[in-house]
C-alpha positions in Angstrom: 0.0 0.0 0.0 1.5 3.4 -1.0 1.6 6.1 1.6 -1.0 8.7 0.8 -0.8 12.5 1.0 -4.0 13.8 2.7 -5.8 16.2 0.5 -7.7 19.3 1.8 -10.8 19.6 -0.4 -13.4 22.3 -0.7 -15.9 19.8 0.8 -14.2 20.2 4.2 -14.2 24.0 4.2 -17.1 24.3 6.7 -15.5 22.0 9.2 -12.1 23.7 8.8 -13.6 27.1 9.4 -15.4 25.7 12.5 -12.2 24.4 14.0 -10.5 27.7 13.2 -13.2 29.5 15.1 -12.8 27.1 18.0 -9.0 27.7 18.2 -9.7 31.5 18.0 -11.6 31.2 21.3 -8.3 30.2 22.9 -6.6 33.2 21.3 -4.9 31.2 18.5 -4.5 33.3 15.4 -2.3 32.3 12.5 1.2 33.9 12.6 3.3 34.2 9.5 6.3 36.2 10.7 8.4 37.0 13.8 7.3 40.6 13.5 3.6 39.5 13.9 4.7 37.5 16.9 6.5 40.4 18.6 3.6 42.8 17.8 1.1 40.5 19.5 3.4 40.0 22.5 3.9 43.8 23.0 0.2 44.5 22.4 -1.2 41.8 24.7 1.4 41.1 27.4 3.2 43.2 30.0 6.8 44.2 29.4 7.9 41.8 32.1 6.0 38.9 30.5 7.5 39.8 27.1 11.1 39.7 28.4 10.5 36.4 30.2 8.9 34.8 27.1 11.7 36.0 24.8 14.4 34.6 27.1 12.7 31.2 27.6 11.7 30.9 24.0 15.3 31.6 22.9 16.6 28.9 25.3 14.0 26.5 23.9 15.0 27.2 20.3 18.6 26.5 20.9 17.7 23.5 23.1 19.8 24.6 26.0 17.4 23.4 28.6 16.9 20.6 31.1 13.7 18.6 31.6 13.0 20.9 34.5 13.5 24.1 32.4 11.2 22.6 29.7 8.5 22.1 32.3 8.9 25.7 33.5 8.5 26.9 30.0 5.3 25.0 29.4 3.9 26.1 32.8 4.8 29.7 31.9 2.7 29.2 28.7 -0.1 27.9 30.8 -1.2 31.5 31.2 -4.0 31.6 28.6 -2.8 34.9 27.1 0.8 33.7 26.8 -0.2 30.3 25.6 -2.6 31.7 23.0 0.3 33.8 21.5 3.0 31.1 21.6 0.7 28.4 20.2 -0.5 30.7 17.5 2.7 29.6 15.6 1.0 26.2 15.4 -2.5 27.3 14.7 -2.7 25.8 11.2 -0.9 22.6 12.3 -3.5 22.2 15.0 -6.3 23.0 12.6 -5.2 20.4 10.1 -4.5 17.8 12.8 -7.9 18.4 14.4 -9.7 18.0 11.2 -7.8 14.8 10.3 -8.5 13.2 13.6 -12.1 14.2 13.8 -13.0 12.3 10.7 -11.7 9.1 12.2 -12.9 9.5 15.8 -16.6 9.7 14.9 -18.5 7.1 17.0 -15.8 6.5 19.6 -17.2 6.1 23.1 -14.1 6.8 25.1 -11.3 9.0 23.8 -7.9 9.7 25.4 -5.8 12.7 24.2 -2.2 12.3 25.3 0.0 15.4 25.8 -3.2 17.5 25.6 -1.6 20.8 26.7 -4.3 23.5 27.3 -6.9 21.3 25.6 -7.3 23.1 22.3 -7.9 19.8 20.5 -9.2 17.8 23.4 -12.3 20.1 23.7 -12.7 20.0 19.9 -12.9 16.2 20.0 -15.4 16.5 22.8 -17.6 19.0 20.9 -17.5 16.9 17.7 -18.3 13.7 19.7 -20.9 14.9 22.3 -21.8 11.4 23.3 -18.2 10.4 24.0 -16.3 10.7 27.3 -13.0 12.5 26.5 -10.0 12.5 28.7 -6.9 14.7 28.3 -3.6 14.1 30.1 -0.5 16.2 30.4 2.5 16.1 32.7 2.2 19.8 33.6 0.0 20.5 36.6 -0.4 24.2 35.8 -1.3 23.4 32.2 -4.0 21.0 33.4 -5.5 23.5 35.8 -5.8 26.0 33.0 -7.2 23.4 30.6 -10.0 22.7 33.1 -10.9 26.3 33.5 -10.9 27.0 29.8 -13.1 24.0 29.1 -15.5 25.2 31.8 -15.6 28.6 30.2 -16.5 27.0 26.8 -19.1 24.9 28.6 -17.7 21.6 27.3 -19.1 19.1 29.8 -18.0 15.7 28.4 -14.2 16.3 28.9 -11.9 15.6 31.9 -8.3 16.7 32.3 -5.8 14.9 34.5 -2.1 15.5 35.4 -0.3 12.3 34.3 2.9 11.1 32.8 2.3 9.2 29.6 4.6 6.4 30.5 2.9 5.8 33.9 -0.7 6.7 33.4 -3.2 4.0 34.4 -7.0 3.8 33.9 -9.6 1.4 35.3 -11.3 1.4 31.9 -9.8 1.2 28.4 -10.3 3.6 25.5 -11.8 3.2 22.1 -9.5 5.8 20.6 -6.2 7.3 21.8 -4.8 10.4 20.0 -1.3 11.8 20.0 -0.5 15.1 18.3 3.3 15.7 18.6 3.5 14.6 22.2 5.4 11.3 22.0 8.3 12.9 20.0 9.2 14.7 23.2 9.6 11.5 25.2 13.2 10.2 25.1 12.2 6.6 24.3 9.2 5.9 22.2 8.6 2.3 23.1 7.7 2.7 26.8 4.8 5.2 26.3 3.6 3.2 23.2 3.4 0.0 25.2 1.3 1.8 27.8 -0.9 3.2 25.0 -1.4 -0.4 23.8 -2.5 -1.5 27.3 -5.0 1.4 27.4 -6.6 0.5 24.1 -9.8 -1.5 24.1 -10.4 -4.5 21.8 -10.7 -3.1 18.2 -9.3 0.2 19.6 -7.5 2.8 17.4 -4.4 4.9 18.0 -4.0 8.0 15.9 -0.5 9.5 16.1 0.7 12.7 14.3 4.4 13.5 14.5 6.9 15.7 12.7 8.8 12.8 11.2 11.1 14.3 8.5 13.5 11.5 7.5 13.3 7.8 6.5 15.5 7.0 9.5 13.1 8.6 11.9 10.2 6.9 10.2 12.0 3.5 10.5 12.6 4.0 14.2 9.0 5.1 14.8 7.6 2.1 12.9 9.8 -0.2 14.9 8.6 1.3 18.1 4.9 1.0 17.1 5.2 -2.6 16.1 7.4 -3.4 19.1 4.6 -2.1 21.4 2.2 -4.6 19.8 0.3 -2.1 17.6 -0.7 -2.9 14.0 0.1 0.0 11.6 -2.8 0.2 9.1 -2.2 3.6 7.5 0.6 6.1 7.0 -0.1 9.5 5.5 1.6 12.9 5.1 -0.6 15.9 5.9 0.2 19.5 4.9 0.0 22.6 7.1 1.2 26.2 6.9 4.0 27.4 9.1 5.4 31.0 8.8 3.9 31.2 5.3 5.4 28.0 3.9 4.1 24.5 3.5 5.2 21.9 6.0 4.5 18.3 6.6 3.5 16.0 9.5 3.2 12.3 9.4 -0.1 10.8 10.4 -0.2 7.1 11.4 -3.2 5.0 12.2 -2.7 1.9 14.4 -5.1 -0.7 15.6 -5.1 -3.6 18.0 -6.5 -6.0 15.3 -6.5 -6.0 11.6 -4.2 -6.3 8.6 -1.0 -4.2 8.7 0.3 -2.2 5.7 3.5 -3.3 4.1 6.6 -3.2 6.3 8.5 -1.8 3.3 7.3 1.6 4.4 10.6 3.5 4.0 10.3 3.2 0.2 6.7 4.5 0.5 7.9 7.4 2.6 10.6 8.3 0.2 8.2 8.0 -2.8 5.8 10.4 -1.1 8.5 12.8 -0.3 9.6 12.9 -4.0 6.0 13.6 -5.0 5.8 16.5 -2.6 9.0 18.0 -4.0 7.9 17.9 -7.6 
């Protein structure tokens, strides 16, 4: 089976506009330049907040931070105003991911969103699946507190947020669907959280994972981790989003607990897709 490149068609315009409106309620507005970012910071934040954000963002960019410093940065961004500005960089990425996931989640009874952050997509899944019980987990306590308040403000009643580490989270019930949007890539070893995800999935459960996989080697490693965790890879796609005015790609993978896997010769599929994109 060849890897597909997910198309954005005019038929999905209403839904895409809807999720854009949903993200806007959190303060997410598409940014296309550093000047726009700085303008929003100085217009909406205090001078002290701007200085702290710039310093912490710079450290994050050059990756000169410990795990503790990373947590402090994310908890700093748990302030709704700050988070809304910082995460605006990823507004289109979240829009595309949310639309992609929504089409697959329909009908799921229990949904788990791992690495949920402030709940932008978690609440979207809940709104699109009003009969589902949706749970979002994140390792940042401050982020979870804010996510709870924001969901309450939006009157989303079928969602719960919990402070939990992905590798250690346990639940008394299993989930019909588990979603990861760029959370597992931040975990040093993929296989441990993936094995836990497999344990949390119900029979016939589905795991949707979207990551910024940019090379065949990364794809090979991720594939190996998924299969090693006991998951069956049934689909592998590349999805487009806009970042700073240019087109970027994420890799969207669908896994199941039962079913027929796609060909393990996925590296060639990945490379063929990449060549198609570069034409």
